[in-house]
C-alpha positions in Angstrom: 0.0 0.3 0.2 2.2 2.6 1.0 3.7 2.2 -3.7 0.1 3.7 -4.2 1.1 7.6 -3.4 3.4 7.7 -5.8 1.4 5.8 -8.9 -1.2 8.0 -8.4 1.2 10.9 -8.6 2.6 9.6 -11.3 -0.2 8.1 -14.0 -1.7 11.7 -12.6 0.1 13.9 -14.4 -0.1 12.5 -17.7 -4.3 12.9 -17.5 -4.0 16.6 -15.8 -2.2 18.0 -18.8 -4.4 16.5 -21.0 -1.7 13.9 -23.4 -3.6 11.1 -23.0 -6.1 11.2 -26.3 -9.6 8.8 -26.5 -8.4 5.2 -26.4 -9.3 2.1 -24.3 -6.5 1.7 -21.9 -5.7 4.3 -20.0 -7.8 7.0 -18.7 -10.8 7.5 -18.0 -13.2 5.5 -19.6 -17.0 5.8 -18.6 -19.8 6.2 -21.8 -19.8 10.1 -21.6 -15.9 10.3 -22.3 -16.1 7.9 -24.9 -18.8 9.7 -26.6 -17.4 13.4 -26.5 -13.7 14.2 -27.3 -13.8 17.7 -25.2 -15.9 15.8 -22.4 -12.9 12.8 -22.6 -10.3 15.7 -22.1 -12.3 17.9 -19.2 -13.3 15.0 -17.8 -9.6 13.2 -17.7 -7.6 16.7 -16.5 -10.6 16.7 -13.5 -9.8 13.0 -12.4 -6.0 13.8 -12.3 -6.3 16.3 -10.3 -8.6 14.1 -8.1 -6.3 11.4 -7.9 -2.7 13.2 -7.5 -4.9 14.7 -4.4 -5.6 11.8 -3.1 -2.2 10.6 -3.9 -0.7 13.2 -2.1 -2.4 12.7 0.6 -1.8 8.7 1.0 2.4 9.5 0.4 1.7 12.2 3.9 -0.4 9.8 5.7 2.1 7.1 4.7 5.2 9.5 6.7 2.2 9.9 9.8 0.6 7.0 10.2 3.1 4.7 12.8 3.2 1.4 10.9 0.9 -0.8 12.7 -1.7 0.8 11.8 -0.3 2.9 8.5 -1.7 -0.7 6.3 -5.3 -0.4 7.4 -6.1 3.1 7.4 -4.3 3.7 4.2 -6.8 0.6 2.2 -9.7 2.3 3.5 -8.7 5.6 2.3 -7.4 4.6 -0.8 -10.4 2.6 -1.3 -13.3 5.2 -0.3 -11.2 8.1 -1.9 -11.0 6.0 -5.3 -15.0 5.3 -5.0 -15.7 8.8 -3.9 -13.4 9.8 -7.2 -15.3 7.9 -10.1 -18.8 9.0 -8.7 -18.3 12.7 -8.8 -17.0 12.8 -12.0 -18.7 10.1 -13.6 -21.9 12.2 -12.7 -19.3 15.9 -13.7 -19.0 13.6 -17.1 -22.3 13.4 -17.7 -23.6 16.4 -16.8 -20.9 18.1 -19.1 -22.0 16.0 -22.1 -25.2 16.8 -21.4 -24.8 20.6 -21.2 -21.9 19.9 -24.5 -24.9 18.8 -26.8 -28.6 20.1 -25.0 -29.8 22.9 -27.6 -33.2 25.2 -27.0 -35.3 25.2 -29.2 -36.5 28.4 -28.0 -33.5 29.9 -29.6 -33.5 32.0 -32.3 -30.1 31.0 -34.1 -28.1 34.2 -35.2 -29.0 34.2 -39.4 -32.9 34.1 -39.4 -32.5 37.4 -37.0 
């Protein structure tokens, strides 16, 4: 468990910097991100920031916690953090996709005014 924090830090950097193109292997892959390229990059940047913060927290706790309780506490915090990040970022990606694909039926196009 001690290596999870540094691994998260390293894996989150390319996501935050939007270096990862749409693919099937690495990144925040949910249906909303796979359908829309702009949602992909924004959701991966958000998820990368969240994973980076989780990694910083795990590294900091690795230095602070006593050895006897380090593994159980890090395991719980990592699990809850992953689930929380997945749920929150999935909802955000779905909201972004809806906002970007929504057209207002009452909006008059500029060329018809």
